[in-house]
Backbone as JSON, one array per atom type, in Angstrom:
{
  "sequence": "MTKIRLAVWSGPRNVSTSLMRSFANRGDCKVLDEPFYGAYLHRSSKMHPLREEIIASMSTSYEEVSKICSDFCFNKKVLYQKQMAHHIFSDLDLSFLDNIYNVFLIRKPEHVVKSFNEKVENFELDDIGIKQQVTLFEYLLNRNEVPPLVIASADLLDHPESVLKNMCKYAGIGFREEMLFWPKGPHPDDGTWGSVWYENTYKSSCFIKERITYPNLTDYQKSIVEMAYPFYERLKNFIKPPL",
  "N": [[-34.01, -55.85, 137.16], [-35.97, -56.72, 134.94], [-39.49, -55.86, 134.27], [-42.51, -57.24, 133.75], [-45.45, -56.86, 132.13], [-48.28, -58.54, 131.6], [-51.38, -59.1, 130.02], [-54.43, -60.58, 130.11], [-56.92, -60.92, 127.82], [-60.3, -61.69, 127.62], [-63.64, -63.44, 127.72], [-66.5, -63.16, 130.02], [-66.75, -66.52, 131.54], [-64.71, -68.21, 130.52], [-62.77, -69.6, 131.42], [-61.05, -68.33, 132.55], [-60.46, -67.66, 135.46], [-59.07, -69.68, 136.42], [-56.89, -69.35, 134.74], [-55.88, -67.13, 135.75], [-55.26, -68.08, 138.54], [-53.26, -69.92, 137.79], [-51.02, -68.4, 137.13], [-50.76, -66.77, 139.31], [-49.45, -68.48, 141.32], [-46.97, -69.06, 140.38], [-45.52, -67.35, 141.94], [-43.84, -64.99, 141.33], [-45.29, -62.94, 140.45], [-47.69, -60.28, 140.62], [-50.88, -59.92, 140.85], [-53.66, -58.51, 138.95], [-57.19, -58.6, 139.24], [-59.65, -58.34, 136.93], [-59.48, -55.29, 136.2], [-61.06, -53.1, 135.41], [-63.39, -53.28, 136.26], [-65.24, -52.07, 138.11], [-65.37, -49.53, 136.85], [-66.48, -50.15, 134.57], [-69.22, -50.94, 135.67], [-70.13, -48.62, 136.46], [-70.45, -46.95, 134.69], [-72.11, -48.42, 132.78], [-75.36, -49.66, 132.73], [-75.8, -52.07, 133.98], [-77.21, -54.72, 135.48], [-75.15, -56.22, 137.29], [-74.67, -59.3, 139.63], [-73.82, -58.0, 143.13], [-73.2, -55.75, 142.51], [-73.59, -52.87, 143.5], [-71.39, -53.24, 145.66], [-69.2, -53.83, 144.39], [-68.34, -51.56, 142.93], [-68.11, -49.56, 144.69], [-65.75, -50.83, 145.99], [-63.42, -50.11, 144.03], [-61.66, -48.51, 141.81], [-63.24, -46.24, 139.7], [-62.63, -45.0, 137.3], [-61.57, -44.78, 134.05], [-59.32, -43.83, 133.35], [-57.57, -43.73, 135.04], [-57.37, -46.47, 135.83], [-56.33, -47.3, 133.63], [-53.75, -46.43, 133.3], [-52.85, -47.45, 135.8], [-52.77, -50.36, 134.91], [-50.75, -49.88, 132.73], [-48.63, -48.44, 133.67], [-48.3, -48.91, 136.11], [-46.3, -48.77, 139.11], [-44.83, -52.04, 140.37], [-43.71, -54.52, 142.28], [-43.2, -57.15, 141.87], [-42.05, -59.52, 139.52], [-43.62, -60.04, 137.45], [-46.71, -58.75, 136.13], [-49.68, -59.56, 136.33], [-52.63, -59.48, 134.33], [-55.94, -60.22, 134.69], [-58.06, -59.54, 132.48], [-61.23, -58.75, 131.19], [-62.98, -58.2, 127.98], [-65.33, -57.16, 127.51], [-65.5, -55.06, 129.39], [-64.2, -52.8, 128.19], [-65.15, -49.84, 126.73], [-66.15, -48.74, 122.94], [-65.3, -45.98, 122.69], [-63.06, -45.67, 123.99], [-59.94, -44.72, 124.71], [-57.05, -46.93, 123.58], [-54.6, -46.81, 123.47], [-52.98, -47.59, 126.18], [-52.61, -49.99, 125.91], [-50.48, -50.75, 124.58], [-48.29, -50.83, 125.97], [-48.11, -53.16, 126.87], [-48.05, -56.88, 126.98], [-50.25, -58.82, 125.11], [-52.88, -61.33, 125.39], [-54.94, -63.14, 123.7], [-57.88, -64.96, 125.09], [-60.19, -67.56, 124.0], [-63.18, -69.14, 123.84], [-65.43, -71.52, 122.91], [-68.58, -69.95, 121.76], [-71.24, -71.35, 122.37], [-70.81, -72.61, 124.92], [-69.93, -70.58, 126.42], [-72.13, -69.12, 126.4], [-74.08, -70.53, 127.58], [-73.19, -70.74, 130.09], [-72.79, -68.08, 131.13], [-75.39, -67.32, 130.78], [-76.39, -68.77, 133.08], [-75.62, -67.19, 135.42], [-76.58, -64.64, 134.89], [-79.55, -63.35, 133.9], [-81.02, -62.03, 131.68], [-79.14, -60.72, 128.72], [-76.69, -59.38, 126.28], [-75.3, -59.81, 123.38], [-73.04, -57.96, 123.26], [-72.6, -58.27, 126.13], [-70.71, -60.38, 126.61], [-68.25, -60.25, 125.5], [-66.78, -61.29, 123.05], [-67.04, -59.8, 120.93], [-65.86, -57.54, 121.44], [-63.32, -58.64, 121.97], [-62.29, -58.97, 119.57], [-62.07, -56.11, 118.57], [-60.46, -55.28, 120.1], [-58.05, -56.48, 119.28], [-57.95, -56.32, 116.62], [-57.06, -53.66, 116.94], [-54.46, -54.06, 117.98], [-53.22, -55.96, 116.2], [-52.93, -53.97, 114.03], [-51.06, -52.43, 114.66], [-48.84, -53.84, 115.44], [-46.6, -55.78, 113.72], [-46.35, -58.56, 114.08], [-49.13, -60.72, 114.86], [-50.91, -60.75, 118.03], [-51.14, -63.03, 120.65], [-53.13, -65.87, 120.5], [-54.87, -68.05, 122.31], [-56.81, -71.07, 123.06], [-59.55, -71.7, 125.26], [-60.45, -74.9, 125.51], [-58.01, -76.02, 124.63], [-55.96, -75.09, 126.72], [-57.04, -76.28, 128.83], [-56.81, -79.03, 127.87], [-54.45, -79.47, 127.5], [-52.45, -78.26, 129.23], [-49.76, -77.33, 130.24], [-48.33, -77.29, 127.69], [-49.66, -74.86, 126.31], [-49.49, -73.07, 128.33], [-46.33, -72.63, 128.4], [-46.22, -71.52, 125.77], [-47.49, -69.25, 126.12], [-45.86, -68.22, 128.23], [-43.24, -67.85, 126.65], [-44.13, -66.22, 124.69], [-44.4, -63.79, 126.32], [-41.83, -63.44, 127.25], [-40.93, -64.64, 129.39], [-39.96, -67.33, 131.68], [-41.21, -70.46, 131.8], [-42.9, -71.91, 134.84], [-43.19, -74.69, 136.84], [-44.93, -74.8, 139.08], [-47.12, -73.1, 137.95], [-49.01, -75.22, 137.34], [-50.7, -76.2, 138.97], [-52.43, -75.01, 142.16], [-53.46, -73.63, 145.01], [-56.72, -75.0, 146.44], [-59.73, -72.84, 146.97], [-60.87, -69.61, 148.06], [-58.46, -66.53, 146.84], [-56.23, -64.23, 147.77], [-56.22, -62.26, 145.92], [-58.55, -61.93, 144.44], [-61.35, -60.39, 143.09], [-64.13, -58.66, 144.43], [-66.13, -59.8, 143.35], [-65.69, -62.48, 143.52], [-67.07, -64.57, 145.34], [-69.44, -65.0, 144.05], [-68.8, -65.66, 141.14], [-66.5, -67.05, 140.97], [-66.91, -69.86, 142.18], [-66.41, -72.4, 140.89], [-63.88, -72.44, 140.47], [-63.01, -72.28, 143.09], [-62.98, -74.8, 143.9], [-61.24, -76.25, 142.38], [-57.67, -77.29, 142.11], [-56.32, -77.27, 139.7], [-55.9, -77.55, 136.11], [-58.82, -78.93, 134.47], [-59.25, -81.61, 132.09], [-61.45, -80.88, 129.64], [-64.55, -81.73, 128.82], [-65.83, -83.09, 126.11], [-68.94, -81.7, 124.56], [-72.04, -80.79, 123.49], [-73.83, -78.36, 124.47], [-77.05, -78.02, 125.56], [-79.33, -75.51, 124.17], [-81.59, -72.51, 124.57], [-83.78, -70.99, 122.21], [-83.18, -68.3, 122.66], [-80.72, -68.02, 123.35], [-79.36, -69.31, 121.43], [-79.62, -67.68, 119.53], [-78.01, -65.74, 120.22], [-75.36, -66.94, 120.25], [-75.38, -67.46, 117.33], [-74.8, -64.7, 116.49], [-72.39, -64.28, 118.07], [-70.55, -66.13, 116.95], [-69.3, -65.28, 114.07], [-67.25, -63.49, 115.0], [-65.93, -64.9, 116.83], [-64.74, -66.71, 114.97], [-63.22, -65.23, 113.69], [-60.75, -64.64, 115.31], [-60.34, -67.35, 115.95], [-58.77, -67.98, 113.78], [-56.25, -67.27, 114.8], [-55.43, -69.0, 116.56], [-53.07, -70.08, 118.53], [-51.41, -73.14, 118.16], [-51.26, -75.94, 120.67], [-47.98, -77.18, 121.77]],
  "CA": [[-34.95, -56.76, 136.88], [-36.96, -56.31, 133.77], [-41.0, -55.6, 134.6], [-43.29, -58.01, 132.23], [-47.23, -56.35, 132.05], [-49.21, -59.41, 130.54], [-52.69, -58.81, 129.93], [-55.49, -61.9, 129.1], [-58.26, -60.58, 127.41], [-61.3, -63.04, 127.49], [-64.97, -62.83, 128.15], [-66.61, -64.05, 130.86], [-66.9, -68.04, 131.66], [-64.04, -68.74, 129.45], [-61.74, -70.37, 132.14], [-59.86, -67.07, 132.93], [-60.02, -67.29, 136.63], [-57.87, -71.06, 136.66], [-55.53, -68.97, 134.32], [-55.18, -66.51, 136.86], [-54.76, -68.79, 139.49], [-51.94, -70.4, 137.52], [-49.76, -67.29, 137.23], [-50.61, -66.23, 140.8], [-48.95, -69.43, 141.99], [-45.68, -68.66, 139.77], [-44.67, -66.77, 143.05], [-43.09, -63.82, 140.86], [-46.52, -62.37, 139.79], [-48.86, -59.28, 141.24], [-52.29, -60.24, 139.68], [-54.9, -57.51, 138.7], [-58.59, -59.09, 138.79], [-60.67, -57.45, 136.46], [-59.51, -54.09, 137.19], [-61.84, -52.29, 134.81], [-65.03, -53.94, 136.39], [-65.97, -51.12, 139.04], [-65.55, -48.46, 136.07], [-67.43, -50.43, 133.75], [-70.51, -51.08, 136.07], [-70.46, -47.16, 136.95], [-70.68, -46.26, 133.29], [-73.1, -48.71, 132.49], [-76.75, -49.74, 133.83], [-76.08, -53.44, 133.98], [-77.58, -55.09, 137.14], [-74.44, -57.66, 138.08], [-74.63, -59.5, 141.19], [-73.13, -57.28, 143.77], [-72.84, -54.01, 141.67], [-72.86, -51.62, 144.36], [-70.28, -53.47, 146.45], [-68.06, -53.64, 143.48], [-68.45, -50.08, 142.59], [-67.42, -49.14, 145.96], [-64.23, -51.55, 145.92], [-62.19, -50.11, 143.23], [-61.69, -46.86, 141.0], [-64.24, -46.14, 138.63], [-62.22, -43.96, 136.66], [-60.91, -45.8, 133.03], [-58.24, -43.16, 132.83], [-56.52, -44.12, 136.3], [-57.11, -47.86, 135.9], [-55.5, -47.84, 132.46], [-52.39, -46.01, 133.89], [-52.27, -48.66, 136.58], [-52.3, -51.53, 133.69], [-49.77, -49.54, 131.62], [-47.39, -47.52, 134.11], [-48.07, -48.95, 137.5], [-44.71, -49.76, 139.9], [-44.82, -52.9, 141.23], [-42.62, -55.29, 143.03], [-42.82, -58.46, 141.46], [-41.5, -59.81, 137.92], [-44.66, -59.84, 136.15], [-47.8, -57.74, 136.63], [-50.63, -60.27, 135.51], [-53.74, -58.56, 134.38], [-57.13, -60.93, 134.0], [-58.98, -58.59, 131.86], [-62.4, -58.91, 130.58], [-62.76, -57.26, 127.0], [-66.71, -56.24, 127.57], [-65.26, -53.98, 130.19], [-63.85, -51.64, 127.56], [-66.09, -49.27, 125.71], [-65.58, -48.46, 121.94], [-65.07, -44.94, 122.48], [-62.11, -45.47, 124.93], [-58.38, -44.72, 124.47], [-56.49, -47.89, 123.65], [-52.83, -46.69, 123.62], [-52.31, -48.1, 127.05], [-51.82, -51.57, 125.81], [-49.02, -51.03, 123.94], [-46.74, -51.05, 126.78], [-48.35, -54.62, 127.69], [-48.01, -58.36, 126.06], [-51.67, -58.99, 125.25], [-53.03, -62.51, 124.88], [-56.55, -63.36, 123.89], [-58.35, -66.32, 125.25], [-61.4, -67.59, 123.5], [-63.97, -70.03, 124.14], [-66.53, -71.94, 121.82], [-69.74, -69.42, 122.1], [-72.21, -71.82, 122.92], [-70.4, -73.11, 126.05], [-70.01, -69.2, 126.7], [-73.51, -68.44, 126.59], [-74.81, -71.51, 128.5], [-72.69, -70.81, 131.09], [-72.8, -67.05, 131.62], [-77.01, -67.42, 131.25], [-76.71, -69.77, 134.69], [-75.56, -66.07, 136.28], [-77.15, -63.41, 134.53], [-80.79, -63.75, 133.16], [-80.88, -61.0, 130.65], [-77.83, -60.4, 128.36], [-76.83, -59.57, 124.62], [-74.04, -60.17, 122.54], [-71.68, -57.28, 123.86], [-71.84, -58.91, 127.43], [-69.79, -61.9, 126.42], [-66.89, -59.66, 125.42], [-66.23, -61.45, 122.05], [-67.12, -58.69, 119.92], [-64.79, -56.71, 121.95], [-61.97, -59.05, 121.95], [-62.02, -58.68, 117.88], [-62.13, -54.6, 118.28], [-59.0, -54.82, 120.86], [-57.12, -57.77, 118.6], [-57.62, -55.65, 115.51], [-56.29, -52.57, 117.23], [-52.91, -54.26, 118.16], [-52.86, -56.09, 115.01], [-53.08, -52.77, 113.06], [-50.03, -51.57, 115.34], [-47.43, -54.26, 115.32], [-46.63, -56.7, 112.47], [-47.02, -59.71, 114.65], [-50.37, -60.44, 115.79], [-51.09, -60.84, 119.72], [-51.2, -64.46, 120.89], [-54.58, -66.36, 120.77], [-55.23, -69.4, 122.83], [-58.65, -71.32, 123.15], [-59.91, -72.52, 126.45], [-60.14, -76.06, 125.41], [-56.35, -76.35, 124.65], [-55.72, -75.04, 128.02], [-57.79, -77.23, 129.95], [-56.64, -80.46, 127.53], [-52.88, -79.44, 127.21], [-52.01, -77.02, 130.17], [-48.35, -77.19, 130.17], [-47.95, -76.52, 126.3], [-50.36, -73.69, 126.32], [-48.64, -72.21, 129.28], [-45.18, -72.41, 127.69], [-46.58, -70.73, 124.67], [-47.66, -67.71, 127.05], [-44.38, -67.43, 128.76], [-42.68, -67.66, 125.66], [-44.84, -64.7, 124.16], [-44.08, -62.61, 127.27], [-40.45, -63.22, 127.3], [-40.61, -65.11, 130.91], [-39.76, -68.72, 132.18], [-42.37, -71.47, 132.59], [-43.0, -72.72, 136.06], [-44.05, -76.15, 137.06], [-45.87, -74.13, 139.87], [-48.47, -72.67, 137.12], [-50.05, -76.21, 136.56], [-51.43, -76.26, 140.51], [-52.84, -73.88, 142.89], [-54.25, -74.23, 146.54], [-58.25, -74.72, 146.35], [-60.31, -72.04, 147.62], [-60.75, -68.44, 147.53], [-57.14, -66.14, 146.73], [-56.36, -62.67, 148.44], [-56.2, -61.31, 144.48], [-59.96, -62.07, 143.76], [-62.21, -59.08, 143.5], [-65.12, -58.57, 145.34], [-67.2, -60.47, 142.8], [-65.28, -63.99, 143.85], [-68.03, -65.09, 145.86], [-70.56, -65.12, 143.21], [-68.49, -66.06, 139.99], [-65.68, -68.31, 141.15], [-67.12, -71.15, 143.04], [-65.94, -73.93, 140.02], [-62.34, -72.3, 140.73], [-62.68, -72.27, 144.32], [-63.17, -76.37, 144.0], [-60.13, -76.97, 141.62], [-56.5, -77.18, 142.16], [-55.21, -77.73, 138.15], [-56.65, -77.53, 134.94], [-59.12, -80.44, 134.47], [-59.44, -81.84, 130.9], [-63.08, -80.69, 129.14], [-65.74, -82.89, 128.1], [-66.68, -82.65, 124.54], [-70.22, -81.92, 124.55], [-72.91, -79.62, 123.14], [-75.04, -77.96, 125.49], [-78.87, -77.63, 125.03], [-79.47, -73.96, 124.13], [-82.97, -72.45, 124.22], [-83.88, -70.25, 121.22], [-82.54, -67.01, 122.92], [-79.57, -68.51, 123.91], [-78.88, -69.86, 120.23], [-79.42, -66.27, 118.82], [-76.74, -65.09, 120.82], [-74.54, -67.93, 119.83], [-75.39, -67.3, 116.15], [-73.97, -63.64, 116.16], [-70.91, -64.27, 118.21], [-69.64, -66.98, 116.04], [-68.4, -64.61, 113.26], [-66.25, -62.84, 115.74], [-65.12, -66.18, 117.44], [-64.18, -67.44, 113.8], [-62.25, -64.38, 113.47], [-59.91, -64.85, 116.34], [-60.21, -68.69, 115.74], [-57.83, -68.28, 112.79], [-55.06, -67.1, 115.07], [-54.93, -69.82, 117.69], [-51.58, -70.9, 118.63], [-51.74, -74.91, 118.81], [-50.27, -76.55, 121.74], [-46.79, -77.47, 121.67]],
  "C": [[-35.87, -56.44, 135.91], [-38.62, -56.56, 134.24], [-41.75, -56.38, 133.65], [-44.94, -57.4, 132.69], [-47.67, -57.57, 131.02], [-50.62, -59.31, 131.0], [-53.49, -60.1, 129.16], [-56.57, -61.33, 128.99], [-59.22, -61.81, 127.21], [-62.65, -62.16, 127.82], [-65.22, -63.43, 129.21], [-67.21, -65.95, 130.9], [-65.9, -68.77, 130.58], [-62.65, -69.23, 130.35], [-60.55, -69.43, 132.47], [-59.47, -67.26, 134.66], [-58.95, -68.45, 137.12], [-56.88, -70.36, 136.13], [-54.91, -67.85, 135.2], [-54.32, -67.01, 138.15], [-53.26, -69.6, 139.06], [-51.0, -69.47, 137.71], [-49.83, -66.51, 138.57], [-49.68, -67.25, 141.39], [-47.58, -69.61, 141.36], [-44.86, -68.1, 141.13], [-44.08, -65.54, 142.66], [-44.19, -62.95, 139.88], [-47.54, -61.54, 140.75], [-50.09, -59.73, 140.28], [-53.15, -59.02, 140.08], [-56.15, -58.31, 138.37], [-59.5, -58.37, 138.33], [-60.45, -55.87, 136.75], [-60.34, -52.83, 136.31], [-63.45, -52.84, 135.19], [-65.59, -52.8, 136.96], [-66.21, -50.02, 137.75], [-66.7, -48.88, 134.89], [-69.36, -50.78, 134.03], [-70.93, -49.58, 136.39], [-70.68, -46.59, 135.9], [-71.69, -46.96, 133.21], [-74.42, -49.0, 133.37], [-76.7, -51.22, 134.09], [-75.93, -53.93, 135.42], [-76.37, -56.57, 137.3], [-74.47, -58.01, 139.49], [-73.56, -58.42, 141.93], [-72.54, -56.03, 143.24], [-72.34, -53.11, 142.59], [-71.56, -51.75, 145.32], [-68.99, -53.45, 145.56], [-67.58, -52.17, 142.84], [-67.69, -49.66, 143.64], [-66.1, -49.72, 146.02], [-63.2, -51.16, 145.16], [-62.75, -48.75, 142.42], [-62.5, -47.23, 139.88], [-64.07, -45.52, 137.22], [-61.31, -44.78, 135.43], [-59.36, -44.97, 133.08], [-57.39, -43.68, 133.97], [-56.53, -45.8, 136.01], [-56.27, -48.14, 134.27], [-53.93, -47.34, 132.88], [-51.93, -47.17, 134.83], [-51.81, -49.84, 135.85], [-51.23, -51.31, 133.07], [-48.29, -49.05, 132.46], [-47.36, -47.75, 135.53], [-46.76, -49.61, 138.27], [-45.37, -50.6, 140.55], [-43.78, -54.0, 141.52], [-42.13, -56.74, 142.68], [-42.47, -58.55, 140.11], [-42.56, -59.44, 136.9], [-46.13, -59.18, 136.9], [-48.85, -58.66, 135.39], [-51.86, -59.7, 135.55], [-54.75, -59.69, 133.64], [-58.01, -59.93, 133.44], [-60.2, -59.08, 131.1], [-62.69, -57.93, 129.27], [-64.17, -56.88, 127.05], [-66.47, -55.2, 128.48], [-65.05, -52.89, 129.44], [-64.79, -51.32, 126.57], [-65.64, -49.03, 124.44], [-64.98, -47.15, 121.8], [-63.76, -44.79, 123.39], [-60.46, -45.39, 124.41], [-57.46, -45.87, 124.28], [-55.29, -48.16, 123.72], [-52.48, -47.23, 125.01], [-51.94, -49.82, 126.83], [-50.8, -51.85, 124.83], [-47.87, -50.82, 124.7], [-47.24, -52.47, 127.75], [-48.54, -55.79, 126.8], [-49.61, -58.38, 126.67], [-51.84, -60.39, 124.86], [-54.82, -62.44, 125.0], [-56.95, -64.73, 124.29], [-59.68, -66.49, 125.16], [-62.26, -69.12, 123.85], [-65.11, -70.16, 123.09], [-67.88, -70.94, 122.71], [-71.06, -69.98, 122.91], [-72.01, -72.29, 124.15], [-70.54, -71.74, 126.98], [-71.31, -69.04, 127.56], [-74.31, -69.13, 127.57], [-74.45, -70.97, 129.88], [-72.6, -69.5, 131.79], [-74.59, -66.93, 131.75], [-77.53, -68.16, 133.02], [-76.56, -68.37, 135.71], [-76.51, -64.85, 136.0], [-78.52, -63.76, 133.76], [-80.9, -63.16, 131.84], [-79.67, -60.61, 129.8], [-77.85, -60.35, 126.53], [-75.54, -59.8, 124.3], [-72.96, -59.2, 123.42], [-71.45, -57.82, 125.29], [-71.21, -60.41, 127.45], [-68.63, -61.46, 125.96], [-66.07, -60.5, 124.0], [-66.12, -60.73, 120.82], [-66.17, -57.43, 120.34], [-63.11, -56.98, 121.88], [-61.46, -58.58, 120.51], [-61.65, -56.95, 117.75], [-60.47, -54.56, 119.23], [-57.65, -55.8, 120.13], [-56.85, -56.78, 117.62], [-56.76, -54.29, 115.67], [-54.76, -52.97, 117.17], [-52.63, -55.02, 116.75], [-52.18, -54.9, 114.15], [-51.13, -52.1, 113.77], [-48.71, -52.3, 115.53], [-47.52, -55.41, 114.36], [-46.73, -58.25, 112.98], [-47.85, -59.93, 115.4], [-50.33, -61.02, 116.86], [-51.52, -62.56, 119.53], [-52.83, -64.93, 121.6], [-54.52, -67.73, 121.33], [-56.6, -69.93, 122.97], [-58.43, -72.2, 124.6], [-59.47, -74.14, 126.53], [-59.22, -76.67, 125.34], [-56.01, -76.28, 126.08], [-55.9, -75.95, 128.87], [-57.14, -78.87, 129.17], [-54.99, -80.41, 127.41], [-52.16, -77.98, 128.22], [-50.69, -76.45, 129.94], [-47.78, -76.37, 128.58], [-48.48, -75.52, 126.04], [-49.77, -72.52, 127.11], [-47.43, -71.83, 128.96], [-45.24, -71.39, 126.61], [-46.7, -69.31, 125.14], [-46.68, -67.07, 127.72], [-43.63, -67.02, 127.84], [-42.91, -66.35, 124.92], [-44.24, -63.54, 125.18], [-42.68, -62.63, 127.51], [-40.07, -63.86, 128.97], [-40.81, -66.42, 130.88], [-40.93, -69.35, 132.68], [-41.92, -72.24, 134.06], [-43.63, -74.19, 136.41], [-45.31, -75.78, 137.99], [-47.05, -73.74, 139.02], [-49.44, -74.04, 136.57], [-50.77, -76.55, 137.88], [-51.83, -75.23, 141.17], [-53.41, -74.52, 144.03], [-55.85, -73.96, 146.14], [-58.73, -73.65, 147.51], [-59.87, -70.5, 147.3], [-58.99, -67.59, 147.41], [-57.2, -64.57, 147.23], [-56.58, -61.65, 147.16], [-57.63, -61.45, 143.87], [-60.82, -60.91, 144.21], [-63.32, -59.51, 143.96], [-66.17, -59.74, 144.77], [-67.02, -62.32, 142.89], [-66.3, -64.86, 144.1], [-69.15, -65.76, 144.9], [-70.06, -65.9, 141.52], [-67.27, -67.32, 140.1], [-65.7, -69.64, 141.83], [-66.92, -72.45, 142.26], [-64.15, -73.51, 140.5], [-62.23, -72.68, 142.08], [-62.47, -74.13, 144.77], [-62.02, -76.66, 143.33], [-58.75, -76.4, 142.3], [-55.39, -77.2, 141.26], [-56.36, -77.25, 137.41], [-57.18, -78.84, 134.73], [-59.82, -80.54, 132.95], [-61.1, -81.54, 130.64], [-63.73, -81.99, 128.52], [-66.28, -82.51, 127.01], [-68.16, -82.75, 124.26], [-70.88, -80.72, 124.05], [-73.75, -79.04, 123.58], [-76.35, -77.53, 124.62], [-78.98, -76.34, 125.4], [-81.13, -74.06, 123.68], [-82.74, -71.42, 123.03], [-83.35, -68.9, 121.54], [-81.13, -67.09, 122.85], [-78.64, -68.72, 122.29], [-78.78, -68.41, 119.52], [-78.24, -65.45, 119.33], [-75.36, -65.86, 120.16], [-74.16, -67.73, 118.2], [-74.41, -66.1, 115.97], [-72.69, -63.72, 116.86], [-70.16, -65.2, 117.31], [-68.75, -66.28, 114.5], [-66.99, -64.12, 114.13], [-65.4, -63.8, 116.31], [-64.16, -66.74, 116.3], [-62.71, -66.74, 113.45], [-60.64, -64.65, 113.93], [-59.4, -66.31, 116.46], [-58.79, -68.81, 115.09], [-56.48, -67.89, 112.94], [-54.68, -67.9, 116.09], [-53.57, -70.24, 117.67], [-51.74, -72.22, 119.19], [-50.63, -74.77, 119.79], [-48.89, -76.98, 121.02], [-46.58, -79.1, 121.25]]
}
């Protein structure tokens, strides 16, 4: 059986947990939930909720986690990796990406910033991942003739079957109807942080169409959104539209 490693790189509050649920419900996936989170917190001074519990619950070695993501032997057809781009520091060796199908999930910065600020009081551009997504994307673009797949969270919510079929085709796996639904509540593969960050996903059982609104932002939030937009626009140019 051909083994497929599929990593979806996003920032926080990008609908990434629902996408992880979708793949977990296939039945042929082993899921890794933010495998670099412990290493990221251990190296940084970021005071995220449950910081010490997260560090204690997983490997804090970037080299070890990179090997798990790229070479780990798993007993399912697909190793699905929910990855946060801001967990990857600029001085790290990115060669582990060469053994993985990499997808980039992006969301308009105003929605990311508004939602993230509800969980973390003080943060910077580097904390929402869009800048690091571009770094990872450019690395892969320079290594391959075909650009990595880029999908928009709004498209995923509005046209889930079409976007999921694009993802499956990109990774060389078949689409399954089970990907459109999942059980409510926590999942055994959730990280320690699930109780803090996944409350909306716990209540859901499918992708829910996004309401088109522009959130009210503070000046502080607007400043981060303004910095984020050039990076967002860079990736937006490569979005694979729904079928």
